N, CA, C and O atoms as a DFTB+ gen file, in Angstrom:
392 C
 N C O
     1  1      64.973     148.445      55.753
     2  2      65.554     147.266      55.151
     3  2      65.772     147.550      53.668
     4  3      64.837     147.980      52.992
     5  1      67.000     147.320      53.128
     6  2      67.298     147.606      51.734
     7  2      66.453     146.752      50.799
     8  3      66.085     145.620      51.114
     9  1      66.163     147.323      49.654
    10  2      65.336     146.634      48.678
    11  2      66.149     146.270      47.451
    12  3      67.090     146.977      47.090
    13  1      65.786     145.168      46.811
    14  2      66.447     144.750      45.580
    15  2      65.604     145.145      44.378
    16  3      65.767     144.579      43.297
    17  1      64.715     146.095      44.549
    18  2      63.865     146.532      43.452
    19  2      64.634     147.465      42.528
    20  3      65.578     148.127      42.959
    21  1      64.234     147.522      41.254
    22  2      64.889     148.450      40.333
    23  2      64.780     149.879      40.844
    24  3      63.765     150.266      41.423
    25  1      65.832     150.659      40.624
    26  2      65.842     152.040      41.086
    27  2      65.181     152.975      40.095
    28  3      64.789     154.086      40.451
    29  1      65.052     152.528      38.833
    30  2      64.473     153.388      37.823
    31  2      65.479     154.346      37.229
    32  3      65.155     155.087      36.300
    33  1      66.702     154.346      37.750
    34  2      67.741     155.228      37.232
    35  2      68.652     154.437      36.315
    36  3      69.082     153.334      36.653
    37  1      68.939     154.988      35.180
    38  2      69.866     154.350      34.251
    39  2      70.845     155.402      33.771
    40  3      70.518     156.587      33.712
    41  1      72.035     154.969      33.431
    42  2      73.043     155.885      32.916
    43  2      72.710     156.294      31.502
    44  3      71.781     155.760      30.896
    45  1      73.477     157.255      30.965
    46  2      73.254     157.695      29.594
    47  2      73.432     156.535      28.624
    48  3      74.344     155.726      28.803
    49  1      72.583     156.432      27.599
    50  2      72.708     155.325      26.658
    51  2      74.032     155.389      25.911
    52  3      74.502     156.464      25.540
    53  1      74.622     154.220      25.698
    54  2      75.861     154.138      24.934
    55  2      77.101     154.536      25.699
    56  3      78.197     154.518      25.138
    57  1      76.966     154.889      26.949
    58  2      78.128     155.313      27.723
    59  2      78.702     154.129      28.471
    60  3      77.978     153.415      29.166
    61  1      80.006     153.917      28.330
    62  2      80.676     152.791      28.975
    63  2      81.105     153.196      30.375
    64  3      81.533     154.329      30.595
    65  1      80.993     152.293      31.301
    66  2      81.391     152.518      32.684
    67  2      82.884     152.209      32.802
    68  3      83.259     151.160      33.324
    69  1      83.722     153.100      32.328
    70  2      85.164     152.864      32.244
    71  2      85.764     152.576      33.609
    72  3      85.509     153.290      34.579
    73  1      86.571     151.513      33.672
    74  2      87.263     151.170      34.900
    75  2      86.436     150.386      35.894
    76  3      86.936     150.014      36.956
    77  1      85.206     150.134      35.576
    78  2      84.341     149.388      36.483
    79  2      83.749     148.205      35.737
    80  3      83.618     148.233      34.513
    81  1      83.397     147.179      36.473
    82  2      82.791     146.022      35.834
    83  2      81.363     146.355      35.422
    84  3      80.730     147.245      35.989
    85  1      80.873     145.634      34.437
    86  2      79.512     145.873      33.957
    87  2      78.504     145.358      34.976
    88  3      78.671     144.271      35.530
    89  1      77.493     146.116      35.211
    90  2      76.400     145.652      36.067
    91  2      75.106     146.237      35.534
    92  3      75.093     147.275      34.872
    93  1      74.043     145.559      35.833
    94  2      72.731     146.012      35.407
    95  2      72.423     147.347      36.072
    96  3      72.737     147.553      37.244
    97  1      71.812     148.244      35.324
    98  2      71.421     149.526      35.911
    99  2      70.092     149.403      36.650
   100  3      69.642     150.362      37.277
   101  1      69.457     148.223      36.581
   102  2      68.165     148.041      37.231
   103  2      68.300     147.840      38.738
   104  3      67.347     148.101      39.473
   105  1      69.446     147.387      39.214
   106  2      69.628     147.101      40.636
   107  2      70.896     147.764      41.150
   108  3      71.900     147.845      40.442
   109  1      70.840     148.230      42.367
   110  2      72.034     148.787      43.004
   111  2      72.968     147.646      43.365
   112  3      72.510     146.524      43.585
   113  1      74.279     147.909      43.431
   114  2      75.213     146.850      43.828
   115  2      74.905     146.382      45.251
   116  3      74.580     147.186      46.124
   117  1      75.010     145.105      45.464
   118  2      74.745     144.517      46.771
   119  2      75.990     144.644      47.635
   120  3      77.098     144.358      47.180
   121  1      75.812     145.071      48.873
   122  2      76.960     145.160      49.772
   123  2      76.761     144.201      50.948
   124  3      75.655     143.725      51.203
   125  1      77.844     143.936      51.644
   126  2      77.829     142.974      52.746
   127  2      76.833     143.374      53.837
   128  3      76.168     142.513      54.413
   129  1      76.729     144.656      54.121
   130  2      75.810     145.124      55.159
   131  2      74.367     144.780      54.807
   132  3      73.584     144.402      55.678
   133  1      74.015     144.912      53.523
   134  2      72.656     144.570      53.109
   135  2      72.362     143.092      53.368
   136  3      71.273     142.739      53.821
   137  1      73.330     142.240      53.080
   138  2      73.138     140.806      53.312
   139  2      73.004     140.540      54.803
   140  3      72.142     139.768      55.223
   141  1      73.859     141.179      55.608
   142  2      73.818     140.962      57.058
   143  2      72.496     141.427      57.675
   144  3      72.010     140.826      58.633
   145  1      71.919     142.495      57.127
   146  2      70.709     143.071      57.711
   147  2      69.413     142.512      57.124
   148  3      68.329     142.808      57.626
   149  1      69.516     141.713      56.074
   150  2      68.312     141.166      55.436
   151  2      67.568     140.239      56.391
   152  3      68.182     139.388      57.034
   153  1      66.279     140.396      56.485
   154  2      65.436     139.537      57.311
   155  2      64.327     138.976      56.436
   156  3      63.911     139.605      55.464
   157  1      63.859     137.803      56.786
   158  2      62.823     137.130      56.020
   159  2      61.623     136.866      56.915
   160  3      61.763     136.673      58.123
   161  1      60.452     136.859      56.313
   162  2      59.240     136.557      57.062
   163  2      59.209     135.087      57.475
   164  3      59.777     134.224      56.805
   165  1      58.545     134.828      58.573
   166  2      58.443     133.450      59.070
   167  2      57.146     132.828      58.551
   168  3      56.128     133.498      58.376
   169  1      57.230     131.542      58.317
   170  2      56.034     130.811      57.924
   171  2      56.015     129.478      58.666
   172  3      57.014     129.079      59.264
   173  1      54.907     128.813      58.626
   174  2      54.721     127.598      59.414
   175  2      55.751     126.524      59.084
   176  3      56.303     125.913      59.999
   177  1      56.022     126.281      57.836
   178  2      56.961     125.231      57.449
   179  2      58.178     125.860      56.770
   180  3      58.654     125.361      55.750
   181  1      58.667     126.930      57.328
   182  2      59.779     127.665      56.731
   183  2      61.125     127.002      56.951
   184  3      61.223     125.891      57.472
   185  1      62.140     127.707      56.546
   186  2      63.513     127.241      56.690
   187  2      63.996     127.445      58.121
   188  3      63.415     128.223      58.878
   189  1      65.057     126.745      58.479
   190  2      65.662     126.882      59.804
   191  2      66.336     128.253      59.883
   192  3      67.303     128.498      59.162
   193  1      65.850     129.143      60.735
   194  2      66.410     130.496      60.816
   195  2      67.908     130.505      61.116
   196  3      68.627     131.356      60.593
   197  1      68.390     129.592      61.933
   198  2      69.820     129.557      62.262
   199  2      70.649     129.217      61.025
   200  3      71.724     129.783      60.824
   201  1      70.157     128.299      60.201
   202  2      70.877     127.953      58.974
   203  2      70.892     129.126      58.001
   204  3      71.923     129.425      57.397
   205  1      69.749     129.790      57.850
   206  2      69.664     130.945      56.948
   207  2      70.604     132.040      57.433
   208  3      71.355     132.604      56.637
   209  1      70.575     132.350      58.734
   210  2      71.448     133.390      59.286
   211  2      72.919     133.047      59.080
   212  3      73.715     133.908      58.704
   213  1      73.280     131.793      59.326
   214  2      74.669     131.372      59.134
   215  2      75.114     131.509      57.695
   216  3      76.228     131.955      57.419
   217  1      74.246     131.127      56.783
   218  2      74.586     131.219      55.364
   219  2      74.694     132.678      54.929
   220  3      75.604     133.035      54.181
   221  1      73.773     133.522      55.390
   222  2      73.836     134.949      55.051
   223  2      75.109     135.586      55.606
   224  3      75.713     136.432      54.946
   225  1      75.522     135.189      56.814
   226  2      76.779     135.715      57.373
   227  2      77.958     135.327      56.495
   228  3      78.835     136.145      56.218
   229  1      77.971     134.064      56.057
   230  2      79.058     133.589      55.195
   231  2      79.088     134.369      53.876
   232  3      80.153     134.793      53.429
   233  1      77.927     134.554      53.260
   234  2      77.852     135.313      52.008
   235  2      78.318     136.746      52.227
   236  3      79.074     137.285      51.419
   237  1      77.868     137.368      53.322
   238  2      78.248     138.750      53.612
   239  2      79.756     138.869      53.808
   240  3      80.366     139.819      53.317
   241  1      80.363     137.923      54.516
   242  2      81.816     137.955      54.725
   243  2      82.564     137.821      53.403
   244  3      83.532     138.542      53.159
   245  1      82.116     136.897      52.549
   246  2      82.771     136.717      51.258
   247  2      82.579     137.941      50.375
   248  3      83.497     138.342      49.659
   249  1      81.389     138.538      50.421
   250  2      81.115     139.735      49.636
   251  2      81.985     140.901      50.102
   252  3      82.506     141.657      49.282
   253  1      82.141     141.047      51.413
   254  2      82.999     142.107      51.951
   255  2      84.444     141.905      51.504
   256  3      85.120     142.868      51.143
   257  1      84.924     140.657      51.524
   258  2      86.292     140.369      51.078
   259  2      86.457     140.675      49.593
   260  3      87.488     141.205      49.179
   261  1      85.453     140.346      48.794
   262  2      85.521     140.633      47.357
   263  2      85.543     142.132      47.087
   264  3      86.298     142.599      46.234
   265  1      84.713     142.890      47.815
   266  2      84.712     144.345      47.642
   267  2      86.064     144.943      48.044
   268  3      86.558     145.854      47.380
   269  1      86.659     144.442      49.116
   270  2      87.970     144.935      49.549
   271  2      89.026     144.620      48.493
   272  3      89.861     145.470      48.182
   273  1      88.997     143.416      47.942
   274  2      89.950     143.038      46.897
   275  2      89.736     143.880      45.643
   276  3      90.706     144.282      44.999
   277  1      88.498     144.149      45.294
   278  2      88.204     144.995      44.142
   279  2      88.754     146.401      44.355
   280  3      89.322     146.987      43.433
   281  1      88.592     146.948      45.556
   282  2      89.148     148.271      45.863
   283  2      90.666     148.270      45.721
   284  3      91.236     149.192      45.137
   285  1      91.331     147.225      46.259
   286  2      92.793     147.139      46.135
   287  2      93.214     147.028      44.672
   288  3      94.205     147.631      44.260
   289  1      92.467     146.263      43.895
   290  2      92.785     146.094      42.478
   291  2      92.623     147.409      41.725
   292  3      93.448     147.744      40.874
   293  1      91.573     148.146      42.030
   294  2      91.366     149.448      41.370
   295  2      92.478     150.430      41.734
   296  3      92.949     151.178      40.878
   297  1      92.900     150.431      43.003
   298  2      93.997     151.308      43.418
   299  2      95.286     150.940      42.693
   300  3      96.011     151.816      42.222
   301  1      95.571     149.643      42.604
   302  2      96.770     149.176      41.900
   303  2      96.696     149.533      40.421
   304  3      97.698     149.933      39.828
   305  1      95.530     149.393      39.830
   306  2      95.339     149.741      38.433
   307  2      95.622     151.227      38.205
   308  3      96.297     151.588      37.241
   309  1      95.117     152.077      39.077
   310  2      95.355     153.518      38.956
   311  2      96.841     153.832      39.112
   312  3      97.375     154.676      38.392
   313  1      97.510     153.158      40.048
   314  2      98.940     153.379      40.247
   315  2      99.728     152.975      39.001
   316  3     100.621     153.704      38.570
   317  1      99.403     151.822      38.424
   318  2     100.109     151.347      37.231
   319  2      99.848     152.274      36.048
   320  3     100.769     152.586      35.292
   321  1      98.606     152.716      35.880
   322  2      98.295     153.647      34.791
   323  2      99.091     154.941      34.939
   324  3      99.615     155.473      33.960
   325  1      99.177     155.441      36.169
   326  2      99.950     156.660      36.409
   327  2     101.418     156.466      36.094
   328  3     102.042     157.331      35.479
   329  1     101.982     155.332      36.513
   330  2     103.389     155.047      36.224
   331  2     103.619     154.922      34.726
   332  3     104.632     155.398      34.214
   333  1     102.698     154.292      34.021
   334  2     102.824     154.160      32.567
   335  2     102.762     155.523      31.896
   336  3     103.546     155.808      30.992
   337  1     101.834     156.367      32.334
   338  2     101.732     157.721      31.779
   339  2     103.028     158.496      32.000
   340  3     103.513     159.174      31.095
   341  1     103.589     158.393      33.216
   342  2     104.856     159.071      33.506
   343  2     105.964     158.556      32.600
   344  3     106.728     159.341      32.039
   345  1     106.051     157.238      32.457
   346  2     107.089     156.642      31.615
   347  2     106.917     157.096      30.174
   348  3     107.897     157.454      29.520
   349  1     105.685     157.087      29.669
   350  2     105.433     157.497      28.287
   351  2     105.789     158.960      28.065
   352  3     106.299     159.319      27.004
   353  1     105.528     159.800      29.048
   354  2     105.846     161.220      28.872
   355  2     107.351     161.460      28.886
   356  3     107.827     162.413      28.269
   357  1     108.111     160.611      29.581
   358  2     109.566     160.765      29.606
   359  2     110.249     160.108      28.422
   360  3     111.186     160.671      27.855
   361  1     109.789     158.916      28.038
   362  2     110.514     158.130      27.048
   363  2     109.756     157.917      25.744
   364  3     110.308     157.341      24.806
   365  1     108.536     158.356      25.662
   366  2     107.745     158.162      24.448
   367  2     108.237     159.066      23.332
   368  3     108.997     160.004      23.574
   369  1     107.803     158.784      22.110
   370  2     108.230     159.610      20.975
   371  2     107.733     161.041      21.138
   372  3     106.614     161.288      21.586
   373  1     108.577     161.947      20.771
   374  2     108.236     163.370      20.842
   375  2     107.604     163.792      19.521
   376  3     108.116     163.474      18.447
   377  1     106.507     164.496      19.608
   378  2     105.845     164.999      18.409
   379  2     106.228     166.463      18.262
   380  3     105.987     167.285      19.145
   381  1     106.831     166.760      17.119
   382  2     107.239     168.142      16.852
   383  2     106.208     168.750      15.916
   384  3     105.954     168.235      14.827
   385  1     105.630     169.834      16.351
   386  2     104.628     170.515      15.518
   387  2     105.231     171.809      15.011
   388  3     105.841     172.571      15.761
   389  1     105.054     172.031      13.765
   390  2     105.707     173.208      13.208
   391  2     104.873     174.089      12.467
   392  3     105.346     175.107      11.962
């Protein structure tokens, strides 16, 4: 079962995660599968397991959709950056070094 505990791994100080959203280095990104597979201990006066399962399924589905949209957005961003680079190399000012 996946854990939400800190991993103890952090990136180099002062280094920006270019092209990605900021996230804490203390926790790994949560994915839909982790939400779907999460189980909770039972107690005498606990929550209704069916309600918890239904809510976790809903969260997992929304999280999966968000990750898919983020992937599409990153691909589109890379495509646009490439097109801009191509355009700049064809039509941008030429630097003459002598």
